[in-house]
C-alpha positions in Angstrom: 0.0 0.0 0.0 1.4 3.4 -1.0 1.6 6.4 1.4 -1.4 8.1 -0.3 -3.6 5.1 0.2 -2.5 4.7 3.8 -3.5 8.3 4.4 -6.9 7.8 2.9 -7.5 4.6 4.8 -6.4 6.1 8.1 -8.8 9.0 7.6 -11.7 6.6 6.8 -10.9 4.5 9.9 -10.7 7.6 12.2 -14.0 8.9 10.8 -15.7 5.6 11.2 -14.5 5.1 14.7 -15.6 8.6 15.7 -19.1 7.9 14.4 -19.1 4.5 16.1 -18.3 6.1 19.4 -21.5 8.1 19.1 -23.5 5.0 18.3 -22.3 3.5 21.6 -22.6 6.8 23.6 -26.3 7.2 22.7 -27.4 3.7 23.3 -30.4 3.7 25.7 -30.8 7.5 25.5 -33.5 9.5 23.8 -32.7 9.1 20.1 -35.2 11.7 18.8 -36.5 9.2 16.2 -38.4 10.5 13.2 -39.4 9.2 9.8 -37.9 10.5 6.5 -41.0 9.8 4.4 -42.1 6.2 4.7 -43.0 5.2 8.3 -40.2 2.5 8.3 -37.5 4.9 7.0 -36.2 6.2 10.3 -33.6 8.8 11.2 -32.2 9.6 14.7 -30.0 12.2 16.3 -27.2 9.7 16.0 -27.5 9.6 12.2 -27.1 13.4 12.1 -24.4 13.8 14.7 -22.4 10.8 13.4 -22.4 12.3 9.9 -21.2 15.7 11.2 -18.3 13.9 13.0 -17.3 12.1 9.8 -17.5 15.2 7.6 -15.5 17.2 10.1 -12.7 14.6 10.1 -12.6 14.3 6.3 -12.7 18.1 5.8 -9.8 18.6 8.3 -7.5 16.4 6.1 -9.0 16.8 2.6 -10.8 20.2 2.5 -11.2 20.1 -1.3 -12.7 16.6 -1.5 -16.4 16.1 -2.0 -18.5 14.3 0.7 -21.7 12.5 -0.1 -23.7 11.6 3.0 -27.0 10.0 3.5 -28.3 12.8 5.7 -26.5 15.9 4.2 -26.2 15.1 0.5 -23.1 16.1 -1.5 -21.4 19.3 -0.7 -19.3 20.0 -3.9 -17.9 18.4 -7.1 -14.5 16.8 -7.0 -12.5 13.9 -8.5 -12.3 12.7 -4.9 -15.7 11.7 -3.4 -16.2 10.3 0.0 -19.4 8.3 0.4 -20.8 8.1 3.9 -23.5 6.3 5.7 -23.2 7.4 9.4 -25.6 4.8 10.7 -26.6 1.9 8.4 -29.3 -0.1 10.1 -31.0 2.8 11.7 -34.2 0.9 12.4 -32.2 -1.9 14.1 -30.3 0.7 16.2 -33.5 2.5 17.2 -34.9 -0.7 18.5 -31.8 -1.8 20.3 -31.2 -4.7 17.8 -27.4 -4.9 17.6 -26.9 -5.1 13.8 -25.8 -1.7 12.5 -22.6 0.0 11.4 -20.8 3.0 9.9 -19.8 3.0 6.3 -17.1 5.2 4.8 -15.7 4.9 1.2 -13.6 7.0 -1.1 -14.0 7.1 -4.9 -11.4 8.7 -7.1 -12.6 9.5 -10.7 -15.6 7.2 -10.1 -13.5 4.2 -9.0 -13.9 2.9 -5.5 -10.4 3.2 -3.8 -11.0 2.7 0.0 -13.7 1.1 1.9 -14.3 1.0 5.7 -17.2 -0.5 7.6 -17.2 -0.4 11.4 -19.6 -2.3 13.6 -19.0 -0.6 17.0 -21.4 -2.9 18.9 -19.2 -6.0 18.1 -15.9 -4.0 17.6 -15.5 -5.3 14.1 -13.7 -3.2 11.6 -13.8 -4.2 7.9 -11.4 -2.5 5.6 -10.2 -2.6 2.0 -7.9 -0.6 -0.3 -8.2 -1.4 -4.0 -5.5 -4.1 -4.9 -4.7 -4.6 -1.2 -7.1 -7.3 -0.1 -9.9 -7.1 2.5 -9.4 -7.3 6.2 -11.4 -7.5 9.5 -9.6 -6.4 12.6 -6.3 -7.0 10.9 -7.1 -10.5 9.6 -7.4 -11.2 5.9 -10.9 -12.0 4.6 -11.9 -14.6 2.1 -15.4 -15.4 0.7 -16.9 -18.9 1.4 -16.3 -21.9 -0.7 -20.0 -22.9 -0.9 -20.7 -24.1 -4.4 -24.4 -25.2 -4.4 -27.5 -23.3 -3.8 -28.8 -25.8 -1.3 -29.6 -26.2 2.4 -25.9 -25.6 3.2 -26.1 -22.1 1.8 -27.1 -19.0 3.7 -28.2 -15.8 2.1 -29.4 -12.4 3.3 -31.6 -9.7 1.7 -33.3 -6.5 2.3 -36.7 -5.2 1.2 -37.5 -1.6 0.2 -40.3 0.1 2.2 -42.9 -0.7 -0.4 -42.0 -4.3 -0.8 -45.5 -5.4 0.4 -47.0 -3.9 -2.7 -44.9 -5.9 -5.2 -45.4 -9.6 -5.2 -42.0 -10.1 -6.9 -40.0 -9.5 -3.7 -41.9 -12.1 -1.7 -41.9 -14.5 -4.6 -38.1 -14.5 -4.8 -37.8 -14.9 -1.0 -40.3 -17.8 -1.1 -38.4 -19.5 -4.0 -35.2 -19.6 -2.0 -37.0 -21.0 1.0 -38.7 -23.6 -1.3 -35.2 -24.7 -2.3 -34.2 -25.2 1.4 -31.8 -22.2 1.4 -31.5 -20.3 4.7 -32.4 -16.6 4.2 -31.9 -13.8 6.7 -33.1 -10.2 6.6 -30.7 -8.5 9.0 -31.4 -4.8 8.1 -28.0 -3.4 7.2 -26.8 -3.7 3.6 -23.2 -2.7 4.4 -22.9 -5.4 7.0 -24.6 -7.9 4.7 -21.9 -7.3 2.1 -19.2 -7.5 4.7 -20.6 -10.8 5.9 -20.4 -12.2 2.4 -16.8 -11.0 2.2 -15.8 -12.8 5.4 -17.7 -16.0 4.6 -20.5 -15.7 7.2 -23.0 -15.4 4.3 -22.8 -17.0 0.8 -24.8 -14.3 -0.9 -26.8 -11.1 -0.6 -29.4 -9.3 -2.7 -31.3 -6.1 -2.5 -33.2 -3.8 -4.8 -32.8 0.0 -4.5 -29.7 0.6 -2.5 -28.0 4.0 -2.6 -24.3 4.8 -3.0 -23.8 5.1 0.8 -25.3 1.7 1.3 -23.0 0.0 -1.2 -19.7 1.8 -1.9 -17.5 0.5 1.0 -19.1 -2.9 1.1 -18.7 -3.6 -2.7 -15.0 -2.9 -2.5 -14.5 -5.0 0.6 -16.4 -7.8 -1.2 -14.3 -7.5 -4.4 -11.1 -7.6 -2.4 -12.2 -10.7 -0.5 -12.7 -12.5 -3.8 -16.5 -12.1 -4.2 -18.6 -11.0 -7.1 -21.4 -8.5 -7.5 -23.6 -7.4 -10.3 -27.0 -6.1 -11.3 -29.8 -8.3 -12.5 -28.4 -8.5 -16.0 -25.0 -9.7 -14.7 -23.2 -6.5 -15.6 -21.6 -4.2 -13.1 -23.6 -3.0 -10.1 -25.0 0.5 -10.2 -26.0 2.6 -7.3 -29.8 2.9 -7.0 -30.4 -0.4 -8.9 -30.8 -4.0 -7.7 -27.5 -5.6 -6.6 -26.6 -9.2 -6.2 -23.5 -10.1 -4.2 -22.0 -13.6 -3.7 -19.0 -15.7 -3.1 -18.7 -16.1 -6.9 -19.6 -19.8 -7.0 -23.3 -19.1 -6.4 -23.7 -16.0 -8.5 -25.2 -17.4 -11.6 -27.7 -19.5 -9.6 -28.7 -16.4 -7.5 -29.2 -14.4 -10.7 -31.4 -17.2 -12.2 -33.8 -17.1 -9.2 -33.9 -13.4 -8.6 -34.6 -12.6 -12.3 
């Protein structure tokens, strides 16, 4: 890893840990929970304060870089764009369900360069730099070797807020269950991708994820040897359906989800 990448990675880790400290500090306190539109799309004071903490740390080191955050949008145009989810899994966090994280990524000229996902409740730090492998708390990550879409496989998914109005979502879920595949709906896309990267899951799919949900996790998955795509098998796009896997199961996942 060159000195430039080390600098970017160190900034991302510092920002993610600062946000994670706020997650822990506010547990059990008044979170000032409100909805951002749909009743299930929640936001808390932690989302807002954690994003401010991340932006402050990035601006202090890279004042000319752009920052795109879930809560504050994008502040400027730049070749360098940090993509931030200050609290992925807000609904889980608001209910005290311990499956949420911070996600910080850096794109340079549209290419993901650095990805960091921090789960403060389990003290797990997932990191990747393009070309440098993926790591969790300093240990290298590798996707699973599961080669069959069978009862030995475990997948995860997420549903958009209006999933109940589209029978396709439930039909796909039901088809995996019919095949005997274990499916989880844990509620954090960033951690779902990280869990595929470290072999805890064999695959993950979701339908309308934003850049802040995906940027860090997709890079971590790639560097751990995994594969991701849209429904057509081409490269994943922000805001579109994404399928992620250990690679071995990818074509089988696509067949079912299509």
